[in-house]
C-alpha positions as CSV (number, residue, x, y, z in Angstrom):
1,M,-262.4,1.5,17.2
2,K,-260.0,1.8,14.2
3,H,-262.6,4.0,12.5
4,L,-262.7,6.4,15.5
5,S,-258.9,6.5,15.6
6,R,-258.6,7.4,11.9
7,T,-261.3,10.0,12.2
8,F,-259.6,11.4,15.3
9,L,-256.2,11.5,13.5
10,A,-257.7,13.1,10.4
11,A,-259.3,15.8,12.6
12,V,-256.0,16.4,14.4
13,L,-254.1,16.6,11.1
14,A,-256.7,19.1,9.7
15,A,-256.5,21.2,12.8
16,V,-252.7,21.3,12.7
17,T,-252.7,22.1,9.0
18,S,-255.3,24.9,9.5
19,S,-253.3,26.4,12.4
20,A,-250.1,26.2,10.4
21,L,-251.7,27.9,7.5
22,A,-253.1,30.6,9.8
23,V,-249.6,31.2,11.2
24,G,-247.9,31.6,7.8
25,S,-248.5,31.5,4.1
26,V,-248.1,28.3,2.0
27,K,-244.9,29.9,0.7
28,D,-243.5,30.3,4.2
29,I,-244.4,26.8,5.2
30,V,-242.8,25.3,2.0
31,L,-239.6,27.3,2.4
32,E,-239.3,26.4,6.0
33,R,-239.7,22.7,5.3
34,V,-237.4,22.5,2.3
35,S,-234.7,24.4,4.2
36,A,-234.8,21.9,7.0
37,P,-235.8,18.5,5.4
38,A,-234.0,16.5,8.1
39,I,-236.9,17.4,10.5
40,S,-239.6,14.9,9.8
41,Q,-242.9,16.6,9.2
42,P,-246.0,15.1,7.7
43,G,-247.0,15.9,4.1
44,D,-245.3,16.8,0.8
45,V,-244.1,20.2,-0.1
46,M,-242.4,21.5,-3.2
47,A,-241.4,24.9,-4.7
48,V,-241.5,25.0,-8.5
49,S,-240.0,27.8,-10.7
50,V,-240.2,27.9,-14.4
51,L,-236.9,29.4,-15.7
52,Q,-237.9,31.0,-19.0
53,E,-235.0,31.4,-21.4
54,S,-234.8,34.6,-23.4
55,V,-233.2,34.9,-26.9
56,D,-229.8,35.9,-25.3
57,G,-229.9,32.9,-22.9
58,A,-230.9,34.8,-19.7
59,L,-233.3,32.9,-17.4
60,T,-236.3,34.5,-15.7
61,A,-238.1,32.7,-12.9
62,R,-241.9,32.5,-13.2
63,G,-244.6,30.6,-11.4
64,T,-246.4,27.7,-13.1
65,N,-249.5,29.8,-13.3
66,A,-247.9,32.2,-15.8
67,L,-249.0,31.9,-19.4
68,F,-246.4,30.4,-21.8
69,R,-246.5,30.4,-25.6
70,T,-245.4,28.2,-28.5
71,G,-241.7,28.0,-28.8
72,D,-240.9,29.3,-25.3
73,R,-237.7,27.6,-24.0
74,F,-237.5,26.9,-20.3
75,R,-236.2,24.8,-17.6
76,V,-238.0,23.8,-14.4
77,K,-236.3,24.3,-11.0
78,L,-237.6,22.1,-8.2
79,L,-237.1,22.1,-4.4
80,A,-238.8,19.5,-2.3
81,S,-238.9,18.4,1.3
82,R,-238.2,14.7,0.6
83,D,-236.3,12.6,-1.9
84,A,-238.7,11.9,-4.7
85,K,-239.0,11.1,-8.4
86,V,-240.4,14.0,-10.4
87,S,-241.8,13.5,-13.9
88,F,-243.3,15.9,-16.5
89,Y,-246.3,14.7,-18.5
90,N,-247.9,16.4,-21.5
91,T,-251.6,16.7,-22.3
92,N,-252.0,17.9,-25.9
93,P,-254.6,20.5,-27.2
94,K,-257.0,17.5,-28.0
95,G,-257.0,16.6,-24.3
96,V,-254.9,13.4,-24.7
97,M,-252.3,12.8,-22.1
98,N,-249.1,11.0,-23.2
99,P,-248.4,8.2,-20.7
100,K,-244.7,8.6,-21.2
101,P,-243.0,11.4,-19.3
102,I,-241.2,14.0,-21.4
103,W,-238.7,14.5,-18.5
104,Q,-237.9,12.5,-15.4
105,G,-235.5,13.2,-12.6
106,D,-234.8,12.5,-8.9
107,V,-234.9,15.4,-6.4
108,Q,-233.0,15.3,-3.1
109,A,-234.6,16.8,0.0
110,G,-233.6,20.4,0.3
111,Q,-231.5,20.5,-2.8
112,E,-232.4,22.4,-6.0
113,T,-232.9,20.3,-9.1
114,I,-233.1,21.9,-12.6
115,S,-234.5,20.0,-15.6
116,S,-232.9,20.0,-19.0
117,R,-234.1,22.6,-21.5
118,L,-237.6,22.1,-22.7
119,A,-239.6,23.7,-25.5
120,L,-243.1,22.8,-26.5
121,T,-244.3,23.2,-30.1
122,G,-247.7,22.3,-31.4
123,T,-250.8,23.1,-33.3
124,S,-253.4,25.6,-32.2
125,G,-254.8,25.1,-28.7
126,V,-253.4,24.7,-25.2
127,D,-250.8,22.2,-24.2
128,L,-250.7,21.3,-20.5
129,L,-247.4,20.3,-18.8
130,H,-248.0,18.5,-15.6
131,I,-245.1,18.7,-13.1
132,V,-245.5,15.6,-10.9
133,M,-243.8,14.9,-7.5
134,E,-244.7,11.2,-7.4
135,P,-246.2,9.8,-4.2
136,S,-243.8,7.8,-2.2
137,K,-245.8,4.6,-2.5
138,Q,-247.2,4.6,-6.0
139,R,-246.4,2.2,-8.8
140,Q,-248.9,3.2,-11.5
141,V,-248.1,6.9,-11.6
142,V,-250.0,7.6,-14.9
143,I,-253.2,6.1,-13.4
144,W,-252.7,8.1,-10.2
145,L,-252.1,11.4,-12.2
146,E,-255.1,10.8,-14.4
147,S,-257.4,10.1,-11.4
148,W,-256.0,13.3,-9.7
149,L,-256.7,15.4,-12.7
150,L,-260.1,13.9,-13.3
151,S,-261.2,14.3,-9.7
152,I,-260.2,18.0,-9.8
153,K,-262.1,18.5,-13.1
154,D,-265.2,16.6,-12.0
155,S,-265.6,18.5,-8.8
156,A,-265.3,22.0,-10.3
157,G,-261.9,22.7,-8.8
158,V,-262.6,21.2,-5.4
159,N,-260.8,17.9,-4.9
160,K,-262.3,16.1,-1.9
161,D,-259.8,13.3,-1.9
162,I,-256.5,15.2,-2.3
163,Q,-256.3,18.6,-0.6
164,V,-253.4,20.7,-1.9
165,D,-252.6,24.3,-0.8
166,V,-251.0,26.3,-3.5
167,Q,-249.5,29.8,-3.5
168,N,-248.4,31.4,-6.8
169,T,-245.9,34.3,-6.8
170,P,-244.4,36.0,-9.9
171,N,-241.3,33.9,-9.4
172,A,-242.5,30.5,-8.2
173,T,-245.4,28.2,-7.2
174,Y,-245.5,26.7,-3.7
175,L,-247.3,23.4,-3.1
176,L,-248.3,21.7,0.2
177,N,-250.2,18.4,0.5
178,A,-250.5,17.7,4.2
179,T,-251.4,14.1,3.7
180,G,-248.3,13.3,1.7
181,Q,-249.9,11.9,-1.4
182,G,-247.6,13.6,-3.9
183,L,-248.1,16.8,-5.8
184,V,-249.0,18.1,-9.2
185,S,-248.6,21.6,-10.7
186,T,-249.8,22.3,-14.3
187,M,-248.4,24.8,-16.8
188,Q,-250.4,26.0,-19.8
189,I,-248.6,26.6,-23.1
190,V,-250.8,28.4,-25.7
191,H,-250.3,27.6,-29.3
192,N,-251.5,30.0,-32.0
193,A,-252.6,28.8,-35.4
194,R,-250.2,29.7,-38.1
């Protein structure tokens, strides 16, 4: 009986998520939920903007899908639907992920959080910066993050265990995980050989 109940609930959740996505874009859903976080809704949502800093100190908002280069200075602006810990992890051009976050902070539901200034330098290749909204009930975050990244990689971009809807705009990336298992968005920083 429990199996039927879980299957039924999963089907209802999938139908609700599908109809919600049909009504509005991921961006619309995320903005609605972060503007009214007191209304309890299932799932995790987050808006992420990379505030790229120019030489004169001006900040330009970009989505996490934008291409960044060696020495770019930036901050990350986060807006989430629930209180959460957010961490940034780095995978170097050799494909090795550092288990220690390069930045950590706490976000409050519906309130903007901006990281300290970051700049990645490195040898030739591509650095990956993983922006992680940790799941609410997870103790081994690095293990969770690695399994998330491996499951996406192994299934050619289709993750069967964790379904995340993503919408990128020129100014931000919007993330929705209807099952509430946390969120990950990855930036690419390209390093040229010198």
